[in-house]
C-alpha positions as CSV (number, residue, x, y, z in Angstrom):
1,M,-6.2,16.6,14.5
2,Q,-2.7,17.6,15.4
3,N,-0.7,19.4,12.2
4,F,2.5,17.0,12.6
5,I,4.2,18.3,9.4
6,K,4.5,22.1,9.7
7,T,4.1,23.6,6.4
8,D,3.6,27.4,7.2
9,E,5.8,28.8,9.6
10,Y,9.2,28.2,7.8
11,S,8.4,28.3,4.0
12,K,10.2,30.2,1.8
13,P,8.4,31.6,-1.8
14,I,8.9,29.4,-4.3
15,T,11.2,31.6,-7.0
16,S,12.7,30.7,-10.4
17,T,16.1,30.5,-8.1
18,R,14.6,28.3,-5.6
19,I,13.8,26.0,-8.4
20,K,16.9,26.1,-10.0
21,E,18.8,25.5,-6.9
22,S,16.7,22.6,-5.8
23,I,17.4,20.9,-9.4
24,L,21.1,21.8,-8.9
25,M,20.9,20.0,-5.6
26,T,20.2,16.7,-6.8
27,I,22.9,16.2,-9.4
28,P,25.4,15.4,-7.0
29,T,23.5,13.0,-5.1
30,A,22.1,11.5,-8.6
31,I,26.1,11.3,-9.9
32,Y,26.7,9.5,-6.5
33,A,23.8,7.0,-7.0
34,V,25.1,6.0,-10.1
35,I,28.7,5.1,-8.9
36,Y,27.5,3.5,-5.7
37,L,25.6,0.8,-8.0
38,V,28.1,0.3,-10.3
39,W,30.3,-0.3,-7.6
40,F,27.7,-2.2,-5.7
41,N,27.1,-4.3,-8.5
42,Y,30.9,-5.1,-9.4
43,I,31.7,-6.1,-5.1
44,E,28.1,-8.4,-5.2
45,H,29.0,-10.2,-8.9
46,R,33.0,-10.3,-8.6
47,R,34.8,-13.9,-8.0
48,V,35.8,-14.2,-4.4
49,I,37.8,-16.8,-2.7
50,H,37.4,-16.1,0.9
51,Y,34.4,-14.6,2.3
52,T,34.2,-14.1,6.4
53,E,31.1,-15.0,7.9
54,M,29.1,-12.9,10.3
55,H,27.8,-15.2,13.1
56,T,27.1,-15.1,16.9
57,R,25.3,-16.8,19.5
58,L,22.8,-14.2,19.5
59,D,21.9,-14.9,15.8
60,D,20.9,-18.3,16.5
61,M,18.8,-17.4,19.5
62,I,16.5,-14.7,17.1
63,P,13.6,-16.4,15.8
64,F,12.8,-16.0,12.3
65,V,9.8,-13.4,12.4
66,E,8.4,-12.9,8.8
67,I,6.2,-9.9,9.2
68,F,9.3,-8.1,9.8
69,V,9.5,-7.8,6.2
70,I,6.8,-4.8,6.6
71,P,9.4,-2.4,8.5
72,Y,12.4,-3.9,5.9
73,I,10.6,-2.5,3.0
74,F,9.3,-0.1,4.7
75,W,13.2,1.3,4.6
76,F,12.9,2.3,0.9
77,I,10.2,4.5,1.6
78,F,11.5,6.3,4.6
79,I,15.0,6.9,3.1
80,A,13.2,8.4,-0.2
81,F,11.0,10.5,1.6
82,C,14.2,11.9,4.1
83,T,16.2,12.4,0.7
84,F,13.7,14.1,-1.4
85,Y,11.3,16.5,1.4
86,P,14.0,18.6,2.2
87,I,14.1,19.1,-1.5
88,L,10.6,19.9,-1.7
89,K,10.9,22.3,1.1
90,Y,14.1,23.9,0.3
91,E,16.2,23.2,3.3
92,K,19.2,22.7,2.2
93,E,20.8,22.4,5.4
94,D,19.0,19.3,6.3
95,Y,19.5,18.2,2.6
96,W,22.7,18.3,2.5
97,R,23.0,16.8,6.4
98,F,21.3,13.9,5.5
99,V,23.1,12.9,2.2
100,I,26.4,13.3,3.5
101,F,25.3,11.4,6.4
102,L,23.8,8.4,3.9
103,G,26.8,9.0,1.3
104,T,29.4,8.9,4.5
105,G,28.4,5.7,5.6
106,M,27.9,3.9,2.6
107,T,31.2,4.9,1.2
108,L,32.7,3.1,4.1
109,F,30.6,0.3,3.3
110,L,31.9,-0.4,0.1
111,I,35.4,0.1,0.9
112,I,34.9,-2.3,3.8
113,S,33.1,-4.9,1.5
114,T,35.6,-4.5,-1.3
115,L,38.5,-5.1,1.2
116,F,36.8,-7.7,3.7
117,P,33.9,-9.8,2.1
118,T,31.4,-10.7,4.4
119,I,28.9,-13.8,4.4
120,Q,26.1,-14.6,6.6
121,Y,24.4,-18.4,6.3
122,L,21.5,-17.6,8.4
123,R,18.9,-17.5,6.4
124,P,16.7,-20.2,7.0
125,S,16.1,-23.2,4.4
126,H,12.4,-23.4,4.1
127,F,9.6,-21.8,5.5
128,E,7.7,-23.0,8.1
129,R,4.5,-21.2,7.1
130,D,3.4,-20.2,3.4
131,N,1.6,-16.5,3.4
132,I,2.0,-13.2,2.0
133,F,5.1,-12.4,4.2
134,T,7.0,-15.2,3.6
135,S,6.4,-15.0,-0.3
136,L,7.7,-11.1,0.5
137,V,11.2,-12.3,1.8
138,A,11.4,-14.8,-0.6
139,I,11.6,-12.2,-3.3
140,F,14.4,-10.5,-1.1
141,Y,16.5,-13.8,-0.9
142,K,16.1,-14.3,-4.4
143,Y,17.6,-10.8,-5.7
144,D,19.6,-9.9,-2.4
145,T,23.0,-12.0,-1.8
146,P,24.1,-12.8,1.8
147,T,27.6,-11.6,1.0
148,N,28.8,-7.9,2.1
149,V,26.8,-7.4,4.9
150,F,28.9,-6.0,7.1
151,P,28.0,-3.0,8.6
152,S,24.3,-3.0,7.7
153,M,23.4,-0.4,5.7
154,H,19.7,-0.6,6.3
155,V,20.4,0.0,9.9
156,Y,22.9,2.8,9.5
157,N,20.5,4.4,7.0
158,A,17.4,3.9,9.3
159,I,19.1,5.8,11.9
160,G,20.4,8.7,9.6
161,G,16.7,9.3,8.5
162,A,15.9,9.3,11.8
163,L,18.1,11.8,12.6
164,S,17.3,13.7,9.8
165,I,13.7,14.0,11.0
166,K,14.8,14.7,14.7
167,Y,16.8,17.8,13.7
168,S,14.5,19.6,11.2
169,K,12.2,22.6,12.4
170,R,9.1,21.1,10.2
171,F,8.2,18.2,12.1
172,S,6.4,17.8,15.5
173,K,7.1,15.4,18.6
174,G,4.4,13.1,16.7
175,W,6.5,12.8,13.6
176,K,9.9,12.5,15.6
177,N,8.6,9.8,17.8
178,F,7.4,8.0,14.7
179,S,10.8,8.3,13.0
180,Y,12.2,6.8,16.0
181,I,9.9,3.8,16.0
182,A,10.3,3.2,12.7
183,A,14.2,3.0,12.8
184,I,14.0,0.7,15.9
185,S,11.1,-1.3,13.6
186,I,13.6,-1.6,10.6
187,I,16.9,-2.1,13.3
188,L,14.8,-5.1,14.4
189,S,13.5,-6.2,10.9
190,T,17.2,-6.9,10.0
191,M,17.6,-9.6,12.1
192,F,14.1,-11.3,12.3
193,I,14.1,-11.6,8.7
194,K,17.6,-13.1,9.0
195,Q,19.0,-10.5,6.5
196,H,21.9,-9.5,8.8
197,S,23.8,-10.5,11.8
198,V,24.1,-9.0,14.9
199,I,27.7,-8.5,14.2
200,D,26.1,-6.1,11.1
201,V,23.8,-4.5,13.4
202,V,26.0,-3.1,15.9
203,S,28.5,-2.0,13.5
204,G,26.0,-0.3,11.5
205,I,25.0,1.6,14.8
206,G,28.2,2.3,16.0
207,L,29.0,3.8,12.7
208,A,26.2,5.9,12.7
209,L,26.9,7.4,16.4
210,V,30.6,8.7,14.8
211,M,28.8,10.1,11.9
212,Y,25.9,11.4,14.1
213,H,28.6,13.8,16.0
214,V,30.3,14.5,12.9
215,V,27.5,15.7,10.8
216,Y,24.9,16.5,13.9
217,R,26.5,17.2,16.6
218,S,29.6,19.5,15.2
219,E,29.6,22.6,12.7
220,I,32.6,20.9,11.0
221,I,30.2,19.8,8.0
222,M,27.8,23.2,7.7
223,N,31.2,25.2,7.8
224,F,32.3,23.3,4.9
225,L,29.4,23.5,3.2
226,R,28.7,27.2,4.0
227,K,33.0,28.2,2.3
228,I,31.8,26.2,-1.0
229,H,28.4,27.8,-1.2
230,F,26.1,24.7,-1.1
231,I,24.6,26.6,1.8
232,D,23.4,29.9,2.6
233,P,25.8,31.7,5.3
234,L,24.6,32.6,8.4
235,A,22.1,35.8,8.3
236,D,18.8,36.7,8.0
237,E,17.1,34.3,5.7
238,G,14.0,35.4,5.5
239,K,14.9,38.1,2.8
240,V,14.7,37.1,-0.7
241,A,17.6,38.7,-3.2
242,P,16.1,41.2,-5.3
243,E,17.1,38.8,-8.7
244,E,15.1,36.2,-7.5
245,V,11.8,35.9,-9.8
246,R,8.5,35.1,-7.8
247,L,6.3,32.2,-9.2
């Protein structure tokens, strides 16, 4: 069977310096996660006088298909994997590209939601079928309000996950194709289980395309990270610093 994840060709030795830097890499992300959750919780529970409804005629033509809750749930696994795998493999460029891509989009989402509260009324009033999938959808409906839906972060982050795998040297064509299918399935799921309007989805894709060119198609971010020593300068990466202690 084909070895889809390349584990040897690009592996670096595990050293005390590597472990320390890997832990330090997670700190800014952890701090941002706390800020994001606090801010998001605020905009979800604040008193809002007026919401702008997200709705198009296309939304009315899209059926409710409860089985798409599976790729919707898979999004959480997908994003977690794309976040922590580069840390485990000590791929600093892959890690920072991905978290900057996510962090920028999520921050813009928070700002937009703070200034421009949105809502959607697409959820069915009752389920025509009673099965495990509708039960899972009901759980999301219970704990995830239909407010602050523009642009869709489920869509934006799913595209970010596919891009992180596409630009990683550790994944074969098979895994990259799987990530594309996963991202497309996640995008469709947001509409099929009535979590987002077509407007939310299109805006999420548009924002992802913009950030794709900024983060992955230009060297602006990478050059900045090199200047602040978050990633290594362009040099022979095969050498191990003499002060490192191999474990």
